[in-house]
Backbone as a ProteinNet text record, in pm:
[ID]
protein_1_A
[PRIMARY]
XXXXXXXXXXXXXXXXXXXXXXXXXXXXXXXXXXXXXXXXXXXXXXXXXXXXXXXXXXXXXXXXXXXXXXXXXXXXXXXXXXXXXXXXXXXXXXXXXXXXXXXXXXXXXXXXXXXXXXXXXXXXXXXXXXXXXXXXXXXXXXXXXXXXXXX
[TERTIARY]
17400	17356.7	17202.7	17099.1	16967.7	16919.5	16787.6	16691.1	16602.4	16542.2	16430.9	16277.2	16076.8	16007.6	16027.8	16073.1	15984.1	16079.6	16215.6	16260	16235.2	16259.1	16267.5	16443	16421.4	16579.8	16642.5	16736.9	16808.2	16887	16840.7	16898.3	17048.1	17119.5	17244.7	17242.5	17127.6	17055.2	17045.3	17009.1	16913.8	16833.6	16708	16656.3	16652.1	16639	16619.5	16491.9	16509.3	16415.3	16291.6	16180.7	16101.3	16147	16104.7	16153.8	15997.9	15993.8	15981.2	15924.7	15840.9	15790.8	15756.9	15777.2	15814.4	15670.7	15678.5	15474.1	15480.5	15408.9	15305.7	15357.1	15368.1	15350.3	15198.4	15166.7	15023.5	14975.9	14885	14890.8	14964	15039.9	15078.4	15243.3	15275	15406.8	15444.9	15432.1	15514.5	15462	15557.9	15494	15462.3	15378.4	15293.5	15495.9	15399	15495.2	15505.1	15443.2	15413.9	15348.8	15407.5	15265.3	15185.8	15153.3	15132.8	15207.1	15213.4	15289.4	15272.6	15113.4	15082.5	15028.5	15110.2	15046.8	15163	15288.5	15410	15456.4	15454.5	15479.6	15317.7	15241.5	15118.1	15077.6	15136.6	15118.8	15018.3	14925.9	14899.7	14707.8	14694.6	14552	14537.5	14615.6	14589.7	14494.6	14455.2	14298	14359.8	14273.1	14281.2	14268.2	14292	14245.1	14111.4	14019	13884.3	13847.9	13781.9	13701.2	13660.2	13592	13453.5	13294.6	13386.6	13270.4	13153.1	13307.3	13290.7	13171.9	13221.4	13189.1	13018	13029.6	12911.4	12844.4	12846.7	12735.5	12704	12746.6	12797	12659.8	12684.9	12574.4	12447.2	12473.5	12344.2	12262.9	12349	12241.7	12228	12260.4	12235.3	12094.4	12043.7	11960	11867.9	11925.8	11756.7	11735.1	11827.9	11732.6	11690.1	11650.8	11562.7	11513.4	11523.6	11346.3	11255.6	11172.8	11050.9	11030.3	11112.9	11112.2	11117	11115.9	11155.2	11032.4	10951.8	10830	10718.7	10763.5	10676.6	10702.7	10790.5	10822.9	10780.5	10802.4	10738.2	10567.2	10490.2	10383.9	10364.1	10422.4	10426.7	10448.8	10594.6	10558.1	10458.6	10353.2	10305.8	10135.7	10146.4	10064.8	10045.1	10215.6	10257.8	10185.4	10222.6	10213.1	10054	10003.8	9864.3	9811.6	9857.5	9854.8	9854.9	9982.6	10008.3	9892.1	9847.9	9756.2	9691.3	9664.8	9504.4	9399.1	9470.4	9342.2	9417.1	9375.3	9429	9356.1	9243.7	9129.4	9217.8	9231.4	9276.1	9481.7	9529.6	9628.8	9681.4	9597	9596.6	9574.6	9518.7	9461.3	9569.8	9623.8	9755.8	9847.2	9834.7	9967.6	9927.1	9756.9	9754.2	9774.6	9712.3	9724.8	9933.4	10000.9	10113.1	10169.7	10148	10142.3	10078.6	10003.4	9877.8	10052.1	10100.3	10129.7	10304.9	10318.3	10451.9	10424.9	10348.5	10266.8	10244.6	10204.7	10190.4	10384.2	10448.3	10591.8	10642.6	10640.8	10694.9	10608.8	10502.4	10443.6	10505.5	10532.8	10569.4	10738.1	10795.9	10967.5	10997.3	11093	11236.5	11283.3	11392.4	11458.7	11516.7	11574.4	11741.7	11670.5	11598.6	11507	11363.5	11386.1	11290.8	11364.4	11450.8	11572.8	11549.5	11454.9	11480.2	11371.5	11234.1	11109.4	11131.5	11193.7	11231	11317.8	11242.8	11285.7	11334.9	11205.7	11151.7	11120.5	11048.7	11024.4	10952.8	10951.6	10814.6	10715.7	10575.8	10474.8	10482.1	10517	10507.3	10489.8	10609.9	10660.2	10491.9	10406.3	10336.6	10226.1	10165.7	10087.5	10089.6	10182.7	10204.2	10097.2	10225.9	10222.7	10026.8	9996.8	9824.1	9810.5	9775.9	9694.4	9749.4	9845	9826.5	9790.4	9782.2	9710.5	9595	9547.4	9408.4	9328.4	9402.1	9369.4	9338.8	9471.7	9498.8	9363.2	9365.8	9303.5	9107.3	9091	8977.8	8917.8	9027.3	9029	9032.4	9037.6	9112.7	8939.8	8842.4	8700.3	8642.2	8659.5	8542.8	8574.1	8626.2	8676.2	8596.1	8461.5	8366.2	8421.6	8367.6	8425.9	8559.1	8620.8	8716.2	8780.3	8908.5	8898.1	8993.1	8997.1	9002	8923.6	8801.3	8638	8670.3	8678	8591.2	8752.3	8859.1	8917.8	8890.1
12309.9	12406.2	12333.4	12458.2	12484	12372.7	12351.8	12285.3	12354.8	12342.2	12410	12363.1	12425.4	12402.2	12274	12244.9	12099.3	11997.2	12024.5	11887.5	11889.4	11773.4	11821.7	11812.4	11853.5	11876.8	11739.2	11726	11625.9	11624.8	11533.5	11459.8	11596.6	11548.4	11602.5	11747.3	11862.3	11985.6	12034.9	12112.1	12124.7	12235	12246.7	12251.3	12415.7	12567.3	12647.1	12752.3	12820.6	12806.1	12953	12927.2	13040.5	13159.4	13297.3	13364.4	13460.1	13490.6	13631.3	13680.9	13807.8	13936.7	13948.2	14145.8	14164.5	14138.8	14156.7	14062.6	14076.1	14046.5	13965.8	13814.8	13786.6	13646.1	13508.9	13431.4	13378.3	13282.7	13206.3	13115.6	12958.2	12941.3	12860.8	12930.5	13002.7	13061.1	13098.4	13049.2	13091.1	13252.8	13352.2	13484.2	13419.5	13499.9	13541.1	13527.6	13474.4	13473.1	13597.4	13604.4	13716.6	13843.1	13957	14105.5	14137.7	14164.7	14318.3	14388	14396.2	14519.7	14629.2	14673.5	14825.3	14894.4	14747.6	14777.9	14725.3	14707.9	14671.4	14780.2	14684.4	14716.5	14752.7	14737.2	14789	14654	14466.1	14400.2	14279.7	14170.6	14146.7	14170.9	14314.5	14304.9	14467.3	14437.8	14596.6	14619.2	14731.5	14683.1	14791.2	14833.8	14961.9	15070.8	15131.2	15264.5	15289.2	15330.6	15357.6	15490.7	15565.5	15646.8	15695.9	15845.8	15841.8	15845.9	15798.7	15590.6	15527.1	15464.7	15403	15486	15596	15668.6	15728.2	15754.2	15762.9	15660.2	15487.2	15407.8	15380.1	15426.9	15390.6	15417.7	15565.7	15671.5	15624.4	15665.3	15575.6	15456.8	15373	15233.6	15298.3	15369.4	15414.5	15516.9	15585.1	15658.4	15541.6	15494.7	15362.6	15251.2	15297	15224.3	15317.1	15352.3	15481	15513	15495.7	15520.9	15535.2	15399	15360.5	15464.4	15498.7	15607.4	15784.5	15791.3	15898.9	15982.6	15853.5	15839.2	15895.7	15789.2	15827.1	16043.5	16051.2	16156.3	16241.5	16267.3	16371.5	16296.1	16243.7	16255.6	16374.6	16316.5	16364	16528.8	16540.1	16654.3	16743.5	16710.9	16797.8	16767.1	16650.5	16676.8	16805.7	16805.3	16970.7	17070.5	17085.7	17223.2	17220.1	17126.6	17121.9	17185.8	17110.5	17183.9	17373.9	17390.2	17509	17605.3	17572.9	17638.8	17616.7	17546.9	17644.4	17532.6	17417.3	17281.1	17172.2	17199.3	17058.3	16916.8	16942.3	16796.1	16720.1	16837.8	16722.6	16686.1	16791.5	16741.9	16609.3	16611.5	16519.9	16369	16351.9	16219.8	16184.5	16274.3	16245.7	16174.5	16263.2	16140.1	16051.5	16013.7	15849.7	15839	15880.8	15759.7	15755.4	15856.5	15850.6	15700.4	15684.6	15567.8	15435.5	15438.4	15353.3	15222.1	15385.7	15373.4	15341.1	15348.3	15285.9	15110.3	15125.4	15006.6	14895.9	14943.7	14922.5	14873.5	14973.5	14963.3	14850.5	14837.7	14801.6	14591.1	14606.7	14457.7	14421	14495.9	14484.7	14444.5	14576.2	14528.4	14449.2	14385.4	14244.2	14395	14327	14396	14481	14410.2	14518.7	14663.4	14627.2	14809.2	14853.1	14795.5	14849.5	14960.3	14954.2	15091.2	15120.7	15261.1	15225.8	15267.6	15213.3	15140.3	15016.3	14922.5	14802	14831.7	14840.6	14865.8	14704.3	14697.6	14565.2	14457.2	14349.7	14262.7	14257.4	14239.6	14258.1	14260	14166.7	14134.9	14281.1	14276	14427.2	14486.6	14534.3	14653.2	14694	14538.3	14632.5	14613.1	14546.3	14586.7	14736.3	14795.2	14937.3	14983.6	14985.2	15083.9	15149.5	15032.4	15007.2	15028.6	15007	15005.2	15191.4	15245.8	15402.6	15468.2	15438.5	15460	15495.8	15402.6	15391.7	15417.6	15474.1	15510	15648.2	15751.7	15889.2	15939.8	15907	15840.5	15897.4	15737.3	15792.7	15897.7	15939.7	16033.7	16161.7	16166.8	16342.6	16337.1	16211.3	16238.8	16230.2	16165.6	16258.6	16362.2	16435	16468.5	16679.5	16723.9	16740.3	16945.4	17027.8	17143.7	17193.1	17220.5	17250.6	17353.7	17391.8	17583.2	17586.3	17482.6	17490.1	17515	17404	17459.6	17558.6	17674.5	17756.7	17779.2	17774.6	17824.5	17677
7294.3	7222	7281.5	7269.5	7422.9	7294.6	7366.9	7302.5	7232.8	7090.7	7019	7048.5	7094.9	7172.2	7089.4	6993.4	6878.4	6913.1	7011.8	7026.4	7222.9	7284.5	7433.3	7434.2	7560.3	7612.6	7675.3	7585.8	7627.7	7805.4	7883.6	7993.9	8054.2	7905.1	7928.4	7944.7	7906.1	7889.1	7988.8	8107.5	8174.7	8081.7	8135	8033.6	8136.7	8024.1	8072.7	8204.9	8264.4	8375.7	8243.6	8265.8	8205.6	8210.6	8096.9	8129.1	8277.4	8337.3	8479	8487.7	8438.4	8472.3	8652.8	8606.5	8773.2	8790.5	8909.7	8952.9	9038.2	9114	9258.6	9200.6	9338.9	9283.8	9258.9	9256.7	9218.5	9319.4	9333.3	9420.1	9431.7	9277	9257.7	9304.7	9261	9381	9238.1	9154.5	8979.4	8936.7	8886.7	8811.6	8691	8712.8	8473	8394.6	8281.7	8177.3	8106.1	8083.8	7986.8	7992.3	8018.1	8077.6	7916.5	7908.8	7736.6	7712.3	7623	7545.1	7668.9	7632.7	7612.1	7777.7	7903.6	7997.8	8093.2	8044.1	8087.3	8211.4	8323.7	8422.7	8508.2	8531.7	8538.7	8597	8550	8679.9	8592.8	8650	8608.4	8584	8702.6	8699.4	8632.6	8562.1	8435.8	8392	8319.8	8235.1	8171	8029.5	7966.3	7999.5	7987.6	8044.6	7985.9	8069.8	8057.8	7965.6	7865.9	7774.3	7807.2	7709.1	7718.4	7722.4	7556.3	7548.7	7635.3	7771.2	7857.4	7947.7	7999.9	8067.8	8021.1	7966.8	7872	7804	7826	7836.9	7981.6	8104.3	8228.8	8304.2	8218.3	8236.3	8172.7	8067.2	8046.6	8050.7	8153.6	8205.9	8325.2	8390.1	8531.9	8509.3	8354.5	8393.3	8396.6	8245.4	8229.3	8388.3	8401.4	8546.1	8627.2	8618.3	8725	8579.7	8483.4	8412.4	8500.5	8535.2	8579.3	8704.6	8797.4	8894.7	8802.5	8712.4	8658.1	8684.9	8563.5	8499	8652.3	8757.2	8869	8932.9	8959.3	8963.7	8930.4	8801.9	8643.1	8730.4	8745.8	8771.1	8926.1	9009.5	9146.8	9103	9018	8963.3	8961	8896.9	8799.8	8901.2	9029.2	9087.8	9205.8	9244.7	9306.6	9202.1	9109.2	9011.6	9079.5	9053.2	9055.5	9151.9	9273.7	9416.3	9439.8	9416.8	9414	9334.9	9173.5	9181.1	9164	9380.9	9454.4	9355.9	9320.1	9222	9314.7	9478	9536.1	9541.4	9513.8	9538.5	9385.1	9300	9139.7	9150.8	9220	9283.2	9358.2	9456.6	9515.5	9467.5	9382.5	9288.2	9216.2	9159.7	9124.1	9177.7	9273.9	9352.6	9401.1	9377.6	9467.3	9350.2	9147	9018.2	9022.7	9112.5	9069	9144.3	9267.7	9362.8	9295.8	9234.7	9112.9	9025.6	8945.9	8878.8	8878.3	9040.9	9053	9081.9	9184.1	9150.5	9018.9	8967	8784.4	8706.2	8758.6	8706.9	8726	8932.5	9032.7	9036.4	8895.2	8917.8	8727.6	8649	8529.7	8508.4	8589.3	8527.9	8628.9	8626.3	8697.9	8820.2	8855.5	8979.8	8891.2	8800.7	8795.8	8718.8	8672.2	8564.4	8663.1	8768	8882.8	8905.1	8933.6	9008.1	9152.3	9165	9323.2	9341	9247.2	9320.5	9343.7	9366	9405.5	9579.8	9672	9806.5	9841.5	9849.3	9922.7	9808.5	9911.6	9808.4	9686.1	9581.2	9502.3	9552.7	9595.7	9653.1	9794.9	9868.7	9926.8	9866.8	9793.8	9731.9	9602.3	9561.2	9469.8	9591.5	9719.8	9762.4	9799.7	9917.2	9957.2	9915.4	9808.1	9654.2	9626.9	9589	9622.2	9622.1	9745.8	9905.8	9910.3	9915.7	9947.8	9856.8	9688	9592	9628.3	9628.7	9661	9772.9	9866.2	9987.5	9928.5	9916.2	9899.9	9769.7	9629.8	9560.4	9576.3	9687.2	9783.7	9856.1	9939.7	9989.9	9998.8	9804.8	9792.5	9684.2	9632.7	9591.6	9687.1	9811.4	9854.8	9960.2	10011.6	10080.5	10009.1	10077	10054.1	10188.2	10145.3	10183.6	10232.7	10428.1	10427.1	10376.5	10434.6	10429.3	10283.8	10195.9	10028.1	9919.3	10007.4	9934.7	9868.9	9862.3	9763.6	9697.4	9699.5	9590.9	9487.3
[MASK]
+++++++++++++++++++++++++++++++++++++++++++++++++++++++++++++++++++++++++++++++++++++++++++++++++++++++++++++++++++++++++++++++++++++++++++++++++++++++

């Protein structure tokens, strides 16, 4: 008569070996004892199938991670439209403002949220964006004349 789980096996009766599931051996050389019924045959590394909601949440996380870059690119697009409409001085000033916006966002946001604005270490990014932004703004405000001045 086999021993029940509450009472230990007697020396005269050997304990029955544990039930083994199919699958690769673990590091200790033993097999997992149970496999979840909904993933039977998939092994111990199985995960539930991904749903449409999972992919929508993942897309939302990716979009939010690039929101700072999207804001900067929106200002750049507006600047290019202004340049294309022959308002080149205002357009180039807006390009400099876009770089200053990138510097402010890079300084304020953590690395995970900054997205593709985080290219180098934070101090280097902020310094580079600020210097280039100021140079573009100052140059666009100080240029007089030129081939596009009459337009």
